[in-house]
C-alpha positions in Angstrom: 86.1 13.2 145.0 86.5 14.9 141.6 84.0 17.4 140.3 84.0 18.3 136.6 82.8 21.9 136.7 80.1 22.9 134.2 80.3 26.4 132.7 77.2 27.3 134.5 78.7 26.3 137.9 81.1 28.4 140.0 84.2 27.2 141.7 82.8 28.7 144.9 79.9 26.2 144.8 82.3 23.5 145.8 84.7 25.2 148.2 84.2 24.3 151.8 85.3 26.3 154.8 88.6 25.2 156.2 89.0 22.5 153.5 91.8 22.4 150.9 90.6 22.5 147.3 92.6 22.1 144.1 91.1 23.5 140.9 92.6 22.4 137.6 92.0 24.6 134.5 92.9 22.7 131.4 91.9 22.1 127.8 91.2 18.9 125.9 94.0 19.5 123.4 97.1 20.6 125.3 99.7 17.8 125.8 100.6 18.8 129.4 96.9 18.9 130.2 96.5 15.3 128.9 99.4 14.2 131.0 98.0 15.8 134.1 94.5 14.4 133.8 95.2 10.9 135.0 97.5 12.2 137.8 94.7 14.5 139.0 92.1 11.7 138.8 94.3 9.3 140.7 95.1 11.8 143.4 91.3 12.5 143.8 90.9 8.8 144.8 93.9 8.8 147.1 93.0 7.9 150.8 95.6 10.4 152.1 93.8 13.2 150.2 90.2 12.2 151.0 89.5 15.6 152.6 90.8 17.6 149.6 88.2 18.9 147.2 89.3 18.2 143.5 87.7 20.4 140.8 88.4 20.3 137.1 87.3 22.9 134.6 87.8 23.5 130.9 89.8 26.7 130.5 88.2 27.4 127.1 84.6 27.0 128.2 84.6 28.1 131.9 84.1 31.8 132.5 86.0 31.8 135.7 89.3 30.9 133.9 89.6 34.5 133.0 88.5 35.7 136.4 91.4 33.7 138.0 93.9 35.0 135.4 94.4 31.7 133.6 96.4 32.5 130.5 98.4 29.2 130.2 97.3 25.6 130.7 97.2 23.6 132.7 96.8 26.0 135.6 96.2 24.6 139.1 94.8 26.8 141.9 95.1 25.8 145.5 92.4 27.0 147.9 91.7 26.9 151.6 88.0 27.8 152.0 87.5 30.5 149.5 91.0 31.9 149.7 93.5 31.2 146.9 96.7 30.0 148.6 98.7 29.7 145.4 98.9 28.4 141.8 101.0 26.3 139.5 101.2 26.6 135.7 102.3 23.5 133.8 102.5 19.8 134.4 103.2 18.5 137.9 104.2 14.9 138.6 102.1 12.8 140.9 104.4 12.6 143.9 105.3 16.3 144.3 101.6 17.2 143.9 100.6 14.6 146.4 103.2 15.8 148.9 102.3 19.4 148.5 98.6 18.7 149.1 99.4 16.6 152.2 101.4 19.6 153.6 98.6 22.0 152.8 96.1 19.7 154.7 98.5 19.8 157.7 98.4 23.6 157.6 102.0 23.9 156.3 102.6 26.3 153.5 105.5 24.8 151.5 107.9 27.2 149.7 
């Protein structure tokens, strides 16, 4: 399931204890963000990732972008519960992102 975060909502409103969440901060105009959007949307529907919480937020409009230190887009944050496990800046192809999320679900922290 993919949640488009409104500026009035907080990431924490959608984080679930012991669940993996992926939060994408992007803008409407950056080319890598445009490339990542369909990948993110497709993965949100993937049966292997049905227990992962997918959250998207506009980095220009959402106040938490600054809170999480987003200075380049797209920035992806990975959570387990309310704890940030890591981040990625820039475009990520579908297969590596899928594989990374599957490992996180299994409790493996890839390098």
